[in-house]
C-alpha positions, -999 to 999 in steps of 0.1 A, spaced: 903 721 141 875 732 122 845 709 121 825 707 89 788 705 94 770 687 64 735 699 57 715 673 42 702 677 8 665 680 4 648 652 -16 632 660 -50 599 657 -36 609 680 -7 622 705 -29 590 703 -53 566 706 -23 587 731 -7 586 755 -35 563 785 -31 547 779 -63 538 742 -52 522 754 -20 500 778 -39 491 751 -64 480 728 -36 461 755 -20 445 763 -52 439 725 -60 422 721 -26 399 752 -30 390 737 -66 381 702 -49 363 718 -21 345 742 -46 336 712 -68 324 690 -38 302 720 -27 289 726 -61 281 687 -66 267 690 -30 245 718 -38 233 703 -71 228 668 -56 206 683 -31 188 703 -58 180 673 -79 175 651 -50 147 677 -39 133 675 -75 134 636 -75 117 635 -41 90 657 -51 81 638 -83 84 603 -65 63 612 -35 32 621 -58 43 593 -85 62 601 -116 30 594 -139 1 609 -120 3 646 -133 -15 639 -167 -49 642 -179 -67 610 -189 -95 609 -217 -119 580 -213 -146 566 -237 -183 561 -227 -188 533 -203 -201 501 -216 -234 482 -202 -237 444 -196 -269 428 -191 -282 394 -178 -283 372 -208 -255 389 -226 -230 365 -244 -196 367 -226 -173 349 -203 -152 354 -170 -119 359 -191 -135 384 -216 -149 403 -185 -115 402 -169 -97 414 -199 -121 444 -203 -115 452 -167 -77 452 -171 -81 474 -202 -98 500 -180 -72 500 -153 -87 472 -128 -62 448 -114 -65 415 -99 -54 423 -65 -62 454 -44 -33 478 -61 -53 500 -85 -70 531 -76 -93 525 -104 -107 492 -90 -99 456 -87 -116 423 -93 -117 387 -78 -122 353 -95 -148 331 -83 -159 297 -94 -183 306 -123 -182 342 -113 -163 376 -109 -164 400 -80 -159 436 -92 -150 464 -68 -149 499 -82 -119 520 -67 -117 559 -57 -107 567 -93 -136 549 -108 -161 569 -129 -191 553 -110 -201 557 -74 -216 522 -77 -216 493 -52 -192 464 -58 -211 437 -77 -208 399 -82 -214 388 -119 -223 352 -125 -219 331 -155 -237 300 -169 -223 286 -199 -212 314 -221 -238 339 -209 -242 364 -179 -269 346 -157 -269 368 -126 -258 405 -116 -260 408 -78 -251 440 -57 -226 429 -29 -240 459 -7 -276 448 -1 -274 412 -20 -300 423 -46 -302 410 -81 -299 438 -110 -307 435 -145 -275 454 -160 -241 468 -147 -220 495 -163 -185 486 -170 -156 511 -165 -150 532 -196 -118 525 -217 -88 548 -216 -85 565 -250 -52 584 -242 -33 599 -213 -16 628 -223 -37 659 -238 -17 677 -264 -9 671 -300 21 648 -292 -2 624 -277 10 594 -258 -5 563 -244 6 544 -213 -8 516 -191 5 517 -156 20 483 -145 35 472 -112 70 451 -110 48 422 -99 28 424 -129 57 422 -156 65 385 -166 99 373 -157 108 367 -195 103 404 -202 125 414 -172 151 390 -181 149 401 -219 152 438 -209 185 433 -186 199 410 -212 199 436 -241 202 468 -221 221 462 -189 227 427 -178 243 435 -143 215 459 -136 204 439 -103 241 441 -89 260 474 -99 253 507 -79 242 526 -109 271 524 -131 286 497 -148 324 499 -150 331 470 -173 306 484 -196 318 518 -198 355 505 -203 339 481 -232 322 510 -247 351 533 -246 372 505 -263 347 496 -291 343 534 -299 381 540 -300 383 509 -323 357 521 -347 363 559 -344 329 568 -338 303 565 -308 292 530 -316 281 515 -282 263 532 -253 272 525 -217 241 539 -200 224 517 -174 188 514 -169 190 538 -140 208 563 -161 182 561 -188 155 565 -164 172 594 -149 176 610 -185 139 604 -195 121 614 -164 141 645 -155 163 656 -183 163 665 -220 179 641 -246 207 668 -256 241 654 -254 260 680 -233 285 677 -203 261 695 -181 231 670 -190 257 639 -184 267 655 -149 231 661 -139 221 625 -150 251 611 -128 238 629 -97 201 619 -104 212 582 -109 231 583 -78 202 597 -59 176 570 -75 201 540 -65 203 554 -29 165 561 -24 149 534 -45 151 496 -47 161 479 -81 125 466 -83 112 503 -83 137 516 -106 129 489 -131 92 495 -126 96 533 -135 117 524 -163 89 498 -175 63 526 -173 81 554 -192 103 538 -220 95 549 -255 80 520 -277 76 537 -306 41 546 -324 8 528 -332 -16 546 -352 -14 583 -343 -1 579 -309 32 575 -291 35 543 -271 49 546 -236 59 516 -213 57 480 -219 20 478 -206 7 498 -232 32 481 -259 18 446 -252 -17 461 -259 -9 481 -289 14 454 -305 0 421 -294 -34 429 -281 -25 414 -247 -24 422 -211 13 424 -201 9 392 -180 0 372 -211 32 379 -231 49 349 -245 88 346 -247 91 358 -283 66 386 -277 86 398 -245 121 395 -267 102 418 -293 93 443 -268 129 445 -254 144 447 -288 124 476 -298 139 500 -268 170 511 -287 153 520 -320 116 518 -321 107 533 -350 135 514 -370 125 480 -356 88 486 -356 69 452 -359 42 469 -377 63 485 -404 94 464 -404 86 428 -392 119 412 -405 139 439 -388 118 434 -355 125 397 -359 162 400 -364 164 421 -333 142 398 -314 164 369 -321 195 392 -308 177 394 -276 169 358 -275 206 348 -280 218 371 -252 191 356 -229 205 322 -237 241 334 -229 230 349 -198 214 314 -187 177 328 -189 166 302 -215 181 269 -227 191 260 -261 156 245 -270 136 273 -256 158 297 -280 153 274 -308 115 275 -308 113 313 -299 135 323 -328 115 303 -352 82 318 -340 67 340 -369 64 378 -361 28 383 -356 12 414 -341 -24 421 -334 -44 430 -363 -66 460 -363 -75 489 -384 -53 519 -381 -64 543 -353 -96 522 -347 -93 526 -311 -75 559 -309 -99 580 -325 -76 606 -332 -98 631 -351 -123 627 -321 -95 635 -295 -87 665 -316 -122 678 -312 -122 671 -276 -90 689 -272 -103 719 -291 -133 722 -268 -113 721 -238 -91 749 -250 -119 769 -260 -144 764 -232 -121 755 -202 -88 772 -213 -84 786 -175 -77 748 -164 -42 733 -171 -49 698 -181 -10 691 -188 -3 697 -151 -32 682 -133 -46 647 -130 -81 655 -146 -102 627 -158 -122 635 -190 -150 612 -198 -162 614 -233 -194 600 -252 -172 578 -276 -183 540 -281 -150 521 -286 -168 494 -304 -186 518 -330 -154 536 -335 -136 504 -345 -166 494 -368 -165 530 -382 -127 528 -392 -133 495 -407 -163 504 -426 -144 534 -440 -115 512 -451 -138 488 -468 -163 512 -483 -139 536 -498 -125 510 -519 -156 512 -540 -150 549 -548 -114 544 -553 -121 518 -580 -145 539 -599 -123 569 -598 -95 546 -611 -116 534 -640 -124 568 -649 -87 581 -646 -77 552 -667 -102 561 -695 -93 599 -694 -55 592 -689 -55 615 -659 -42 612 -625 -51 628 -590 -50 624 -552 -73 596 -534 -106 608 -523 -110 617 -486 -139 606 -463 -155 615 -430 -182 596 -409 -199 608 -380 -222 586 -360 -243 603 -331 -269 589 -308 -303 597 -324 -319 607 -290 -289 624 -270 -268 638 -298 -238 623 -281 -209 615 -307 -205 575 -307 -179 575 -336 -160 599 -358 -136 594 -386 -122 625 -402 -100 613 -428 -84 579 -444 -53 580 -424 -45 605 -395 -8 597 -396 -7 613 -430 -31 640 -426 -45 654 -394 -71 676 -415 -104 666 -396 -129 664 -426 -157 660 -400 -153 696 -394 -147 707 -428 -174 730 -444 -185 718 -477 -219 721 -497 -244 695 -483 -262 691 -517 -294 671 -514 -290 659 -479 -302 695 -472 -336 688 -491 -356 674 -461 -351 707 -443 -367 726 -474 -398 702 -473 -401 704 -435 -400 741 -436 -427 742 -462 -450 719 -442 -441 736 -411 -451 768 -426 -481 755 -440 -494 747 -405 -499 785 -397 -535 794 -405 -524 826 -419 -500 811 -445 -528 807 -471 -513 775 -485 -519 737 -480 -488 714 -485 -487 675 -481 -466 647 -494 -490 642 -521 -489 680 -532 -478 681 -569 -455 704 -587 -443 705 -623 -408 689 -626 -396 710 -658 -367 733 -667 -374 767 -649 -358 799 -643 -357 814 -608 -351 850 -600 -328 859 -574 -322 895 -567 -326 907 -603 -303 875 -615 -314 843 -632 -310 809 -613 -312 780 -635 -309 747 -616 -311 714 -633 -319 679 -623 -292 652 -620 -287 639 -654 -309 666 -669 -341 644 -665 -374 656 -656 -405 638 -647 -435 662 -654 -463 665 -627 -448 647 -593 -458 648 -558 -433 661 -532 -430 625 -519 -416 614 -554 -396 646 -556 -377 636 -525 -374 600 -533 -359 608 -569 -340 639 -554 -356 663 -580 -341 698 -578 -368 719 -596 -398 708 -575 -378 714 -544 -367 751 -553 -403 755 -562 -413 745 -526 -388 768 -511 -398 798 -533 -436 791 -525 -428 794 -487 -401 818 -489 -362 811 -490 -359 829 -455 -384 807 -440 -362 777 -452 -331 793 -437 -349 800 -404 -355 763 -400 -320 753 -411 -306 780 -383 -326 764 -359 -312 730 -367 -278 742 -360 -269 751 -398 -258 787 -391 -242 795 -425 -274 795 -445 -289 824 -466 -324 828 -479 -318 827 -517 -329 801 -541 -297 781 -537 -304 772 -502 -329 746 -515 -302 726 -531 -277 727 -503 -253 753 -518 -244 769 -483 -214 751 -466 -221 730 -436 -199 702 -420 -206 665 -416 -209 670 -379 -232 699 -384 -254 679 -407 -256 650 -382 -267 672 -353 -294 689 -378 -309 655 -384 -319 653 -348 -349 674 -354 -361 642 -372 -354 617 -349 -364 637 -318 -400 649 -332 -388 684 -341 -363 691 -312 -328 699 -320 -300 684 -299 -264 697 -301 -238 671 -306 -216 667 -277 -182 650 -273 -177 652 -232 -200 638 -208 -180 649 -176 -147 661 -162 -133 650 -127 -106 670 -110 -79 652 -91 -100 648 -61 -127 632 -79 -151 661 -77 -171 672 -109 -155 699 -128 -179 699 -157 -211 678 -166 -227 680 -197 -258 698 -205 -266 695 -240 -284 725 -259 -319 715 -273 -349 734 -284 -378 729 -307 -374 738 -345 -405 723 -362 -437 708 -354 -436 670 -342 -461 659 -366 -440 676 -394 -408 658 -382 -427 627 -383 -442 631 -418 -405 638 -431 -393 606 -414 -419 586 -433 -409 606 -466 -373 596 -459 -385 561 -455 -396 562 -491 -361 573 -503 -344 541 -487 -374 520 -500 -377 531 -535 -357 561 -541 -320 573 -545 -311 555 -511 -325 522 -520 -289 508 -522 -289 504 -486 -314 475 -488 -298 457 -520 -266 458 -495 -282 439 -470 -294 466 -444 -330 458 -438 -337 474 -403 -363 503 -401 -343 531 -414 -346 566 -434 -321 589 -450 -312 609 -480 -285 610 -505 -266 641 -515 -244 650 -547 -228 683 -551 -190 684 -558 -189 656 -532 -207 625 -523 -229 623 -492 -254 601 -474 -272 609 -442 -294 583 -426 -308 571 -393 -326 545 -373 -342 555 -340 -308 544 -325 -280 561 -345 -279 592 -369 -247 587 -394 -235 610 -419 -210 602 -445 -190 625 -468 -167 616 -495 -147 641 -514 -114 658 -526 -97 682 -501 -94 707 -530 -130 707 -534 -127 694 -572 -158 676 -585 -158 640 -573 -182 632 -599 -199 603 -583 -234 603 -569 -237 599 -531 -254 566 -537 -221 553 -552 -196 571 -531 -210 576 -496 -240 549 -494 -217 521 -492 -199 532 -464 -230 542 -444 -243 507 -452 -214 489 -439 -213 510 -407 -248 508 -397 -248 468 -404 -219 464 -381 -230 490 -353 -267 474 -350 -251 441 -342 -243 455 -307 -270 450 -280 -276 489 -274 -282 495 -309 -298 462 -320 -336 458 -333 -341 494 -337 -379 501 -339 -402 524 -362 -408 558 -351 -441 561 -332 -465 586 -349 -472 616 -325 -507 627 -318 -523 646 -348 -506 621 -375 -527 597 -396 -512 567 -414 -527 558 -447 -518 526 -469 -502 537 -499 -518 533 -534 -515 498 -543 -490 491 -516 -493 479 -479 -467 507 -471 -482 533 -447 -479 569 -455 -481 597 -430 -502 629 -431 -510 657 -406 -545 649 -394 -569 668 -416 -549 668 -448 -550 630 -455 -563 618 -491 -596 603 -495 -582 583 -523 -544 577 -521 -545 567 -558 -559 599 -570 -532 612 -590 -501 599 -568 -472 594 -591 -459 558 -584 -422 548 -579 -412 512 -580 -373 515 -581 -348 541 -587 -324 518 -605 -356 502 -625 -347 506 -661 -384 510 -668 -385 542 -647 -371 565 -671 -374 602 -677 -409 613 -697 -389 614 -728 -380 649 -726 -347 664 -717 -339 702 -709 -333 707 -745 -369 695 -755 -386 717 -731 -386 754 -729 -378 766 -695 -405 783 -675 -402 814 -655 -409 811 -617 -431 834 -600 -466 842 -617 -459 814 -642 -455 789 -612 -485 766 -610 -503 764 -576 -500 730 -559 -526 708 -569 -546 690 -545 -556 652 -547 -592 664 -557 -580 684 -585 -558 656 -599 -587 634 -599 -605 657 -623 -579 647 -650 -590 628 -678 -575 592 -674 -576 582 -708 -556 615 -718 -529 607 -690 -527 569 -701 -523 580 -739 -495 607 -729 -475 581 -709 -476 556 -735 -465 582 -761 -435 594 -738 -425 560 -732 -420 553 -770 -405 586 -775 -381 575 -747 -373 544 -765 -369 559 -800 -347 587 -789 
């Protein structure tokens, strides 16, 4: 009997897994999984190490910071506790002991200030007391002694030092108001405080929306993923970048608390642009858009900032207030849905108008000034990496004067715009807007206090403060200074004083075998004039004659000593025909305010390295150029320019402080003027060097006056005094006036009225030309035909009756002509 053995059949799974190809498949899959895990572990470890390195030192510390000059407060200054605290917060101080810059503490009627290790100063902590709206006492907390003044921490201008400048104010999580936290998570990641770095529900929703719309319509990145991408990765959309983002996110969530992640995110998020700077983080955005410390943000303002995150340029409240308002209200609606605000709070906030901080474009940013600092560092300190190190660069900029300079340019340039617009309407022509530059430096130290290099940095980064242009008649003071300085040499054989007279008439000058035929503005000539009158009226012919008398090379020598390197000894030098920049001209005028000594303009006071040790300390170049007595006489003559000459417009516009200056008209309009506090030079012209066809008194003087009126309201610049005459200068009352005129001792006149031409006002209609024009008078040749300068005694020998008759006849000729 045979027994049939039945072999059980293998199941389908058994047959599949028992097949040789399946075994090889499983082995391969295992190898791939292990390899993937190994690669993931390798890259996780790699990114973890990079993250830890950055988090150990702080993600935002490796960047150089540029600061303005410190501000000084004194006993008696009008301010309050709150205003002082606002300034301290702007400079990086905190109310608690958290900031390396320093901290402050409120006491009844007082504020305690404690500079930190990152402070610019190595000074004691101080107690500043207030009485009413004034500072009543400043007391050192080290020795309890009273002081008269205290220097406040310099304001931050910018953080990053490159052409793509960014501004950031570091804030801590506890500094961020709750409404802002709620607004951000509502619009960007509502489950941020509960998920582990990824939001599965949001990912599924985003995938559904993308499939439904057929495009990428909704993002699924959490705040942790955004932080990983922004701090460590590029914005490229690739699988490699997404994988790296995932690994970094996992490590961030494992290493940091949610509060720390939010804090890093809050300090790094892109918040658009204001002026010429990129805004990074909520701390800087609060200041840039609303002029507030982040702690002071209201609910609508917090929602506005949260709404900017997705598309900051598209929803900018500066450029697109309605878009910003609509986006803000979406954020408010989500906050209501998430239970952060109630219906009433939503309704009130949604109806709030969109109001941003009003300020002139780039007023605090000083972008053209920052470019100068940037160029200097690259040229002079190129062996230091200012991008990878936390250097602190302290500059000379006064933020208050910078704001006033920007506003003065905005207001003053409108006059030139209107005059040019009227001219173009008459001639039916078109053209670009004129450009502008303003440079203000400390009259004693040469420190640049304010600088504007154009109408709008966002549209043009060309720095006109550094553009070489013909300075025109603002160069004339250097001609007269060179002549008087040369005449001091006993071997020169000439004597020149402000009363020296020359004939103002059409004249041909020889220049290396070629004729040089300058003309006066408007082709008006005044006959015999003194040097004082020639400068006040800005007469060209007498100026060239003076330069010829002492030698054109002598004029070039003085100009080069004053920092004007591009000067050549030809007749054209007398009329400012050789190029110089507005910054050059501001520096050159220091020889007048510093009694003959040139002081090179500077933009940087000091640089500290990461350890707080000095890396660089300014030591400005200065050297004597002209005799101190000559410098003072020139100041006195330029005071006449603004009293009765071409610069008298500053008085009619309300600037009545002691000042001196000179107008200039070439292809462009200039005004250079000064008090004993500030030297300011203003240039107005076209970038293509076409003729502006406006005098400096109409184009540049209005801007200069507006700025100087504003600048001298601040305590450091308030109440400028008159320049004190140095030893060897004699002051004499002018003819028929109480104004004192300066002479070098031994050259003063016995009788100031002995032939001195009188000037009442440049704009006086009775002060006309002698009735002659360049067509009426045959041009004289210079050289042998040049009359020697007349002394006062020689002028006294003229017959008064003949002179009076000549004056009446010329006046009638002028009327009938």
